[in-house]
TIZA-996370 format. One record per residue: x, y, z of N, C-alpha, C, O in turn; residue number from 0. Coordinates in steps of 0.2 Angstrom, whole numbers. Layout:
N
      nu      nv      nw     cau     cav     caw      cu      cv      cw      ou      ov      ow   num
       X       Y       Z       X       Y       Z       X       Y       Z       X       Y       Z   NUM
...
***
This chain:
351
      nu      nv      nw     cau     cav     caw      cu      cv      cw      ou      ov      ow   num
     563     443     695     567     446     689     566     454     686     570     458     685     0
     558     455     686     558     461     682     557     467     686     557     472     683     1
     557     466     693     559     470     698     566     472     698     567     478     697     2
     573     468     700     578     468     699     580     471     692     585     474     692     3
     576     469     685     579     473     680     578     479     680     582     483     677     4
     571     482     683     568     490     684     574     492     688     578     496     686     5
     576     490     695     580     492     698     587     494     696     589     499     698     6
     589     490     694     595     491     687     596     495     684     602     497     683     7
     590     498     680     590     501     675     588     509     678     587     514     675     8
     586     508     683     585     515     687     592     518     691     594     524     691     9
     595     513     692     601     515     693     606     516     688     611     520     689    10
     606     514     682     610     516     676     607     524     675     611     528     675    11
     602     525     674     599     529     674     601     536     676     601     541     672    12
     601     535     685     603     540     689     610     537     691     610     532     695    13
     617     540     688     622     537     689     626     539     695     629     535     698    14
     624     546     697     627     547     702     624     547     708     626     549     713    15
     616     543     709     614     541     714     617     533     716     618     531     722    16
     618     531     710     621     525     710     629     521     713     630     516     714    17
     633     528     712     640     528     715     637     532     722     638     528     727    18
     634     536     723     633     536     732     631     530     737     632     530     743    19
     626     526     732     624     521     734     631     515     736     632     512     742    20
     635     515     729     639     511     731     645     514     737     649     510     740    21
     645     519     738     649     522     742     647     520     748     651     518     753    22
     641     521     750     638     521     756     639     513     759     639     512     765    23
     638     507     753     638     501     753     644     499     757     644     495     762    24
     650     502     753     659     500     754     659     503     762     660     499     766    25
     657     510     764     657     511     770     656     506     778     660     505     782    26
     648     504     775     645     500     779     649     492     780     648     488     784    27
     651     491     775     654     485     772     662     486     776     664     481     779    28
     664     492     775     672     492     780     669     491     787     670     485     788    29
     665     496     793     665     493     797     661     487     799     659     487     805    30
     659     483     795     655     479     796     661     472     797     662     467     800    31
     665     475     792     671     470     791     674     470     798     674     465     801    32
     678     476     801     681     477     807     676     475     812     678     474     818    33
     670     473     812     668     471     818     667     465     818     667     461     824    34
     667     462     812     668     454     812     676     451     813     677     445     815    35
     680     456     812     686     453     811     689     452     817     689     456     822    36
     693     446     817     696     442     823     701     446     826     705     443     823    37
     703     450     830     711     453     831     715     449     834     714     448     840    38
     721     447     830     724     443     835     733     446     831     736     445     826    39
     735     450     839     742     452     838     745     447     841     742     443     845    40
     752     447     837     757     441     837     760     441     844     763     436     846    41
     760     448     848     764     447     853     771     445     852     773     441     855    42
     774     448     848     781     448     848     784     454     844     781     456     839    43
     791     456     849     791     462     844     794     463     839     796     469     837    44
     796     457     835     799     457     828     792     459     824     794     462     819    45
     786     457     823     781     458     823     774     462     823     769     462     819    46
     775     464     831     768     470     833     766     475     828     761     476     825    47
     772     479     829     773     485     824     770     484     818     765     487     816    48
     773     479     814     772     478     807     764     476     809     761     481     806    49
     762     472     811     754     467     811     750     476     813     745     478     810    50
     753     479     817     747     484     820     746     489     813     741     490     809    51
     752     493     813     752     498     808     748     495     800     745     498     795    52
     748     488     800     747     484     793     739     485     794     736     488     789    53
     735     482     799     729     482     799     725     491     801     719     493     802    54
     731     495     800     729     503     800     727     506     792     722     510     791    55
     732     502     788     733     507     782     732     500     776     729     501     770    56
     733     495     777     733     491     769     725     490     770     723     491     764    57
     722     489     774     714     488     771     711     496     770     706     497     767    58
     714     501     773     710     505     767     714     508     760     710     511     756    59
     719     507     759     720     506     753     717     503     748     717     505     742    60
     714     495     751     712     489     748     705     493     745     703     494     739    61
     701     496     751     694     498     749     695     505     744     690     507     742    62
     701     509     744     702     515     739     703     512     733     700     514     728    63
     707     508     732     707     503     725     701     500     724     699     499     718    64
     698     499     728     689     495     726     685     501     725     680     499     723    65
     686     506     727     682     512     725     681     515     717     676     516     713    66
     687     514     717     691     517     708     689     510     706     684     512     701    67
     689     504     705     687     498     701     679     498     701     677     495     696    68
     676     501     705     667     500     706     665     504     702     660     503     698    69
     669     510     702     666     517     699     667     517     689     672     517     686    70
     662     518     688     662     517     680     663     523     679     660     523     674    71
     665     528     681     667     535     676     677     534     676     681     538     673    72
     679     530     678     686     527     677     686     526     671     689     530     667    73
     683     521     668     685     521     660     683     526     657     688     528     653    74
     678     530     658     678     537     656     683     540     655     685     541     650    75
     687     544     663     691     548     662     696     543     659     698     547     655    76
     699     537     658     705     536     655     705     537     648     710     540     645    77
     698     534     645     695     537     639     698     542     636     702     542     632    78
     696     547     640     697     554     639     702     556     640     702     562     638    79
     707     555     642     714     553     645     717     552     639     721     556     636    80
     716     545     636     722     542     630     720     542     624     724     541     620    81
     714     544     622     712     547     616     714     551     611     716     556     613    82
     715     551     603     718     556     599     714     560     601     708     560     602    83
     719     565     599     714     574     599     708     574     594     702     576     594    84
     712     572     590     707     576     581     704     580     581     706     586     582    85
     699     579     581     694     588     579     692     590     585     690     595     585    86
     692     587     591     689     588     599     694     590     605     697     586     609    87
     695     596     605     702     595     611     701     592     616     695     590     616    88
     705     591     621     706     590     628     705     595     632     710     598     633    89
     701     596     635     702     600     642     704     599     650     700     596     654    90
     711     602     651     713     595     657     708     598     663     707     594     667    91
     706     604     664     702     604     668     694     599     670     691     598     675    92
     693     597     664     687     592     664     689     586     666     685     582     668    93
     696     584     666     699     579     667     700     577     674     701     572     676    94
     701     584     676     706     586     684     696     584     689     695     580     694    95
     693     588     685     686     588     690     683     579     690     680     576     695    96
     684     577     685     681     570     686     686     567     690     683     563     694    97
     694     567     690     697     563     694     695     564     701     693     559     705    98
     695     573     703     694     574     709     687     570     712     686     568     718    99
     683     570     707     675     567     712     677     560     711     676     556     716   100
     680     556     706     679     549     709     684     547     714     684     541     716   101
     689     551     717     693     550     722     690     553     728     692     549     733   102
     685     558     730     681     559     735     677     555     737     676     555     743   103
     673     551     732     669     544     733     674     539     735     672     536     740   104
     680     538     733     682     533     735     687     534     742     690     529     744   105
     687     538     744     691     540     749     685     538     755     686     536     761   106
     679     539     754     675     537     761     677     531     765     679     531     771   107
     674     527     761     677     519     765     683     519     769     682     518     775   108
     688     521     767     695     521     768     695     524     774     696     520     779   109
     692     531     775     691     534     781     689     532     786     692     531     792   110
     683     530     784     680     525     790     682     522     793     682     522     799   111
     687     516     789     690     511     792     695     514     798     696     510     803   112
     699     521     795     704     521     801     701     523     806     702     523     812   113
     695     527     804     691     531     811     688     523     816     690     523     822   114
     687     520     814     685     515     816     691     511     821     691     510     827   115
     695     509     816     701     505     819     704     511     824     705     509     830   116
     704     518     823     709     521     829     704     521     835     706     519     841   117
     698     522     834     692     523     840     692     515     843     687     513     846   118
     696     512     842     695     504     844     700     504     850     699     502     856   119
     707     505     846     714     505     850     717     498     848     722     497     850   120
     714     493     846     718     486     847     724     486     842     729     482     844   121
     724     491     836     730     489     831     734     494     836     739     492     839   122
     732     502     837     738     505     841     742     502     846     748     501     846   123
     737     498     853     741     494     856     745     490     852     751     492     852   124
     744     485     849     748     480     848     755     485     844     760     484     848   125
     755     488     840     760     493     838     764     496     840     770     496     838   126
     762     500     847     767     505     852     766     501     859     765     505     863   127
     766     495     862     765     492     867     773     492     868     776     494     873   128
     778     490     863     785     490     866     788     497     867     794     497     870   129
     785     504     865     787     510     868     788     512     874     792     516     877   130
     780     507     878     779     511     884     784     511     889     788     507     889   131
     784     517     895     787     516     900     783     513     908     780     516     913   132
     785     507     907     779     501     912     781     506     919     778     504     924   133
     786     510     921     786     509     927     782     514     931     782     515     937   134
     778     517     924     773     525     926     767     519     928     764     521     933   135
     766     516     927     759     510     928     759     505     934     757     500     933   136
     762     509     940     765     503     946     769     499     947     773     499     942   137
     771     496     953     777     490     953     778     488     948     775     483     946   138
     782     490     945     788     486     940     795     486     942     799     487     938   139
     796     484     950     803     483     951     805     475     948     811     474     948   140
     801     471     946     803     465     945     807     466     935     811     462     933   141
     805     472     933     809     472     926     814     475     927     818     473     922   142
     817     479     930     824     482     933     830     477     933     836     479     932   143
     827     469     936     833     464     935     831     460     928     835     455     928   144
     828     461     925     829     460     916     832     464     912     832     470     912   145
     835     460     907     840     464     900     835     467     897     829     466     898   146
     838     473     891     833     475     888     828     471     883     822     473     881   147
     831     466     881     831     459     876     821     456     880     816     456     877   148
     823     454     886     816     451     890     813     458     891     807     458     890   149
     815     465     892     810     468     893     804     469     888     798     468     889   150
     809     472     880     803     473     875     800     466     874     794     466     872   151
     802     460     875     798     454     874     791     454     879     785     453     877   152
     794     458     886     788     457     892     783     462     889     777     460     889   153
     785     468     886     781     472     882     776     470     878     770     470     878   154
     779     467     873     776     465     867     771     461     870     767     460     866   155
     769     459     875     766     451     877     758     456     882     754     452     886   156
     757     463     881     752     466     884     747     466     881     742     465     884   157
     748     466     875     740     464     871     738     459     872     732     458     874   158
     741     455     872     738     446     875     736     446     884     741     446     888   159
     731     445     884     730     445     889     732     439     893     734     440     899   160
     733     434     890     735     427     892     740     424     894     742     418     895   161
     745     430     892     752     428     890     755     434     895     761     434     896   162
     751     440     898     754     445     903     752     443     908     746     443     909   163
     756     441     915     755     439     923     751     445     925     746     444     929   164
     753     451     923     754     457     929     747     460     926     747     463     921   165
     742     460     929     737     462     927     733     467     928     728     469     925   166
     736     470     935     736     479     935     741     482     929     739     487     926   167
     746     480     928     750     485     924     747     484     916     747     487     911   168
     746     478     918     742     477     909     736     481     907     736     483     901   169
     733     482     911     725     486     911     728     494     910     726     497     906   170
     732     496     916     735     503     914     735     505     909     732     510     906   171
     742     500     906     744     501     901     740     501     894     742     504     889   172
     736     497     894     731     496     888     728     502     888     728     506     883   173
     723     504     895     720     511     895     722     517     891     720     521     887   174
     730     517     894     735     523     892     735     523     884     734     528     881   175
     736     517     881     737     516     875     731     518     871     732     521     866   176
     726     516     873     719     516     868     716     524     870     712     527     866   177
     717     525     875     716     534     877     721     537     872     716     539     867   178
     725     539     869     729     539     863     726     537     857     722     540     854   179
     727     532     856     723     530     850     716     534     849     715     537     843   180
     711     535     852     705     537     853     707     545     850     703     548     846   181
     712     547     854     713     555     854     713     555     845     711     559     840   182
     718     550     844     721     553     836     716     547     833     719     543     830   183
     710     548     833     706     546     830     700     550     830     695     549     827   184
     701     555     834     694     562     835     698     567     832     695     571     828   185
     705     567     833     709     573     827     709     572     820     707     577     817   186
     710     565     818     708     563     813     701     565     809     700     569     804   187
     697     562     814     689     565     810     688     571     810     684     574     806   188
     693     577     815     691     583     814     695     587     809     693     592     806   189
     701     585     806     705     585     801     700     586     796     698     591     794   190
     697     579     794     693     576     789     687     582     788     687     584     782   191
     683     583     793     677     586     793     681     595     790     680     597     784   192
     684     597     794     688     603     791     689     603     785     687     607     782   193
     691     598     783     695     601     775     690     599     772     690     603     767   194
     683     595     773     678     597     768     674     602     769     671     605     765   195
     674     604     776     671     612     777     677     616     771     676     619     766   196
     681     615     773     685     623     768     683     622     760     680     627     757   197
     683     614     757     681     612     752     675     618     750     675     622     746   198
     670     615     753     661     620     755     662     624     754     659     628     750   199
     666     626     759     665     636     760     669     639     754     666     643     750   200
     675     637     752     680     641     748     678     641     740     681     645     735   201
     674     636     740     673     634     731     668     641     730     669     644     725   202
     663     644     734     659     649     730     663     655     730     661     660     727   203
     668     654     735     674     663     733     677     663     725     676     668     722   204
     680     656     722     679     656     715     673     659     712     668     660     715   205
     676     660     706     670     661     699     666     652     697     668     646     697   206
     662     654     697     656     648     697     658     645     690     659     639     689   207
     658     650     684     657     648     677     662     641     676     660     636     673   208
     668     643     678     672     637     677     669     631     678     668     627     674   209
     668     632     686     665     625     689     659     622     684     660     618     680   210
     655     625     685     648     625     679     652     622     673     651     616     671   211
     656     624     671     660     622     661     660     615     663     657     610     660   212
     665     615     669     668     607     669     663     603     671     663     597     668   213
     658     604     677     653     598     679     649     597     671     648     591     668   214
     648     602     668     643     602     662     646     597     655     642     594     651   215
     650     598     655     656     594     649     658     587     652     659     582     649   216
     660     588     658     660     580     662     653     575     662     653     569     661   217
     648     580     664     642     575     662     641     574     654     637     570     652   218
     644     577     650     641     577     644     646     570     641     643     565     639   219
     654     573     641     656     565     641     653     558     642     651     554     638   220
     651     559     649     646     550     652     642     551     648     644     548     643   221
     638     553     645     631     553     644     633     553     636     627     553     634   222
     636     554     632     640     555     626     641     545     625     638     542     620   223
     646     543     629     649     539     631     642     531     629     643     526     625   224
     636     533     634     632     530     636     627     529     630     625     524     630   225
     625     534     626     621     534     620     623     532     615     620     528     612   226
     631     533     613     635     529     609     634     522     609     635     518     604   227
     634     519     616     633     513     617     629     509     615     630     504     612   228
     622     514     617     616     511     615     615     511     608     612     506     606   229
     617     516     603     615     518     598     619     512     594     616     509     590   230
     625     509     596     628     504     594     625     497     594     624     494     589   231
     623     496     603     618     490     603     613     488     599     611     483     598   232
     608     496     598     602     494     593     604     492     584     602     489     580   233
     610     496     584     612     494     575     614     487     576     613     484     572   234
     618     485     581     618     478     580     615     472     581     615     467     577   235
     610     474     586     602     471     583     599     471     579     598     465     576   236
     596     477     574     596     478     569     597     475     564     594     473     560   237
     604     474     564     609     471     558     610     464     559     610     460     554   238
     609     460     566     609     454     566     600     451     565     598     446     567   239
     597     456     563     591     455     562     587     455     556     582     452     556   240
     590     459     550     590     460     544     594     453     541     592     450     536   241
     601     452     545     607     450     541     601     440     543     600     437     538   242
     598     438     549     596     431     548     588     434     545     586     428     544   243
     585     437     543     578     437     540     581     436     533     579     431     530   244
     587     438     530     588     436     523     593     433     521     596     433     516   245
     593     428     527     596     422     528     591     415     525     592     411     521   246
     586     418     529     579     413     530     575     414     523     572     410     520   247
     577     421     521     574     422     514     577     421     509     576     425     504   248
     581     417     509     587     416     504     584     407     502     581     404     498   249
     587     405     509     587     398     511     580     396     510     579     392     505   250
     575     397     512     566     394     513     564     399     509     564     404     513   251
     563     400     504     559     406     500     552     404     499     547     408     499   252
     550     398     498     545     395     497     542     394     501     536     392     500   253
     545     394     506     541     393     513     539     399     518     535     401     523   254
     544     403     514     542     411     517     536     412     513     531     412     517   255
     535     412     507     531     414     502     522     412     505     516     414     505   256
     525     405     507     518     401     509     518     403     516     516     398     519   257
     519     406     519     518     409     527     515     415     525     510     417     528   258
     519     420     520     515     425     519     507     425     516     503     429     518   259
     505     419     512     501     420     509     495     414     515     491     411     512   260
     496     414     519     493     409     525     490     416     530     484     418     532   261
     496     419     530     494     425     537     490     431     534     492     432     528   262
     486     433     536     484     438     534     486     444     533     492     444     535   263
     482     451     530     485     457     530     490     460     535     496     462     534   264
     485     460     539     490     463     546     496     461     548     500     465     550   265
     497     453     547     504     452     548     509     455     545     514     458     547   266
     507     454     537     510     457     533     514     463     533     520     464     531   267
     508     469     536     510     474     536     513     476     541     517     481     540   268
     512     472     548     517     473     554     523     472     552     527     477     554   269
     526     465     547     532     463     546     535     467     542     541     468     543   270
     531     471     537     535     476     533     538     482     536     544     484     535   271
     532     484     543     534     488     545     540     488     549     544     493     549   272
     540     482     554     547     478     556     553     480     552     557     484     555   273
     554     478     546     558     480     541     560     485     541     566     486     542   274
     556     490     540     556     497     538     560     502     545     563     507     545   275
     557     497     549     561     502     555     566     500     557     570     504     559   276
     568     491     556     578     489     558     581     492     551     587     494     552   277
     578     493     545     581     496     540     585     504     541     591     507     541   278
     576     507     544     582     514     548     587     513     553     592     517     553   279
     585     510     556     591     509     563     596     508     559     601     510     562   280
     598     505     552     604     502     553     608     510     550     614     510     549   281
     603     517     548     608     522     547     613     521     542     618     524     542   282
     610     516     535     615     516     529     621     510     531     624     506     527   283
     621     510     537     628     507     535     625     498     536     621     496     540   284
     629     496     530     625     488     530     632     483     527     631     478     524   285
     637     486     529     644     480     529     646     480     535     645     484     539   286
     651     474     534     655     475     542     663     478     541     666     479     546   287
     664     479     536     670     486     535     668     491     537     671     494     541   288
     662     494     534     659     500     535     658     502     542     660     507     544   289
     656     497     546     655     498     553     663     499     558     665     503     562   290
     666     495     555     671     494     558     677     502     556     682     503     559   291
     676     505     552     676     512     549     675     516     554     678     519     558   292
     666     515     554     663     520     558     666     519     568     665     524     573   293
     669     516     569     671     513     575     676     517     576     676     521     581   294
     682     515     570     688     516     572     690     525     571     694     528     574   295
     684     528     567     685     535     565     682     538     571     684     543     573   296
     677     535     575     674     537     584     680     536     587     680     541     591   297
     684     532     588     689     533     593     695     536     591     699     537     595   298
     697     537     584     702     541     583     703     550     581     708     554     582   299
     695     550     579     693     557     577     686     558     580     682     554     579   300
     684     562     582     677     561     586     678     570     582     683     573     581   301
     669     570     583     670     574     578     668     583     585     667     582     591   302
     669     588     582     668     594     585     662     596     588     657     596     584   303
     662     598     595     656     600     596     653     605     595     652     609     599   304
     652     607     589     646     613     584     643     607     581     645     603     577   305
     637     609     583     631     607     579     630     610     573     630     616     574   306
     628     607     566     626     608     560     618     612     559     614     608     558   307
     617     618     560     607     619     557     607     621     553     602     623     551   308
     613     622     549     612     623     540     607     621     538     602     624     537   309
     609     614     537     603     610     532     597     610     534     592     609     530   310
     596     610     544     589     610     545     585     617     543     579     618     541   311
     588     621     543     587     629     541     585     630     532     580     633     530   312
     588     628     530     587     627     522     581     622     519     578     622     514   313
     580     618     525     575     613     522     569     615     524     565     613     520   314
     568     621     529     562     623     533     559     630     528     553     631     526   315
     564     633     525     566     637     522     562     636     514     557     640     512   316
     565     633     510     563     629     506     555     627     505     551     629     500   317
     554     624     511     546     622     513     542     628     511     538     629     507   318
     544     633     517     540     638     517     539     643     511     534     647     510   319
     545     642     507     544     645     501     541     643     495     539     646     490   320
     541     635     496     536     633     491     529     635     495     526     639     492   321
     525     634     499     518     635     501     517     643     498     512     645     496   322
     523     648     500     519     653     500     519     654     491     514     657     489   323
     523     651     488     522     652     480     517     649     479     512     653     477   324
     515     644     479     511     640     480     502     645     479     499     646     475   325
     502     646     486     497     650     490     497     657     483     491     657     481   326
     502     660     482     501     665     478     499     665     470     495     668     467   327
     502     659     466     500     657     460     494     656     462     491     660     457   328
     489     654     466     481     650     466     479     657     468     473     656     468   329
     481     663     470     477     669     472     477     672     466     471     674     465   330
     482     674     459     484     676     456     480     673     451     478     676     446   331
     479     667     450     474     664     446     468     663     446     465     661     441   332
     463     666     451     456     667     455     456     660     457     450     658     458   333
     459     656     458     457     651     462     464     648     469     470     650     469   334
     461     644     473     466     641     478     468     635     476     463     632     473   335
     473     632     475     477     625     474     478     622     482     483     625     485   336
     475     618     483     476     614     490     472     616     495     473     614     501   337
     468     621     495     465     625     501     457     620     499     454     618     494   338
     455     620     505     449     613     507     443     619     506     442     624     508   339
     438     614     501     432     620     503     426     619     507     424     613     506   340
     424     621     512     418     623     516     412     621     512     411     624     507   341
     408     616     514     402     616     514     397     618     519     399     617     524   342
     389     622     517     385     624     523     378     620     522     376     619     516   343
     376     618     526     370     615     524     363     617     529     363     616     535   344
     358     619     527     355     624     529     348     620     530     346     619     524   345
     344     618     534     339     615     537     334     619     541     334     622     546   346
     327     618     535     322     622     537     317     618     540     315     613     537   347
     314     620     546     307     617     549     300     620     547     300     626     546   348
     294     616     547     289     617     545     285     618     551     279     618     551   349
     289     618     557     284     618     564     281     626     564     277     627     568   350
***
């Protein structure tokens, strides 16, 4: 359990690595699902096209939606988009950057599924077998005597080996359609690779300042949300601990005093330090209504992204001025206050 906990904490701390790992797992899962999937074409003209195209398009849509569901940044994007403006303005470029980043990761598994499906060619054969000109693939004199409906039904049986009697025609038609399907698969891969290359190559041509700005503030929004959640967890833990301690102290005061009497000083000091640390973690918020108000204000009116430095500078300046005044007054009176005196000891040897 400790190893899994450490791994989970590592993945949480490395959000980008975690999401890349999720995308890789989804891509492998899509390939594994297709390899274990039992393809069963209905071999009926009314359903062949629907089944073939549905197998080609519906699983990628599912993988695409699953990529959005598993991505934690979707909730961050939604909260940032729907939150009230308050004292912090919304930047549409940051929202677009986050959405594009989520979309790029979610497209990996669907693209792999479409590529594998086209390379295999079974769905393509099932969908377009009725559109073949069977006369190009060998002796087809028996088809001339058939009506149009019978001809379409015969062509719909090409994907099913046990239902199509003419083996040579079936093998030739199957190879022809799979060849077209594989060509479409390679064209699809070429288009994806070329698009990714253009995105990588064109991005440096534009200003990097805007890209760095959007990347920085998108990371800031994610980190701010995590730290706010961690602070709320620590506050809730300290709040519950102090509340439970106060409850037991009020109910069983005598037992608590007896426990302190029998326990040593070290234990009491540790308990006092724990109480003091819990009190500090409460940050002055000690009532339910106050905490609800803090959470509501955080949602409705987030603080502006401008840190105050005046208070810290005033404190540091006042401390420095006090030390200078003390030193000056000490030298003026002929002695120094607060300065340590050094003593020297001299030892003589009679040897």
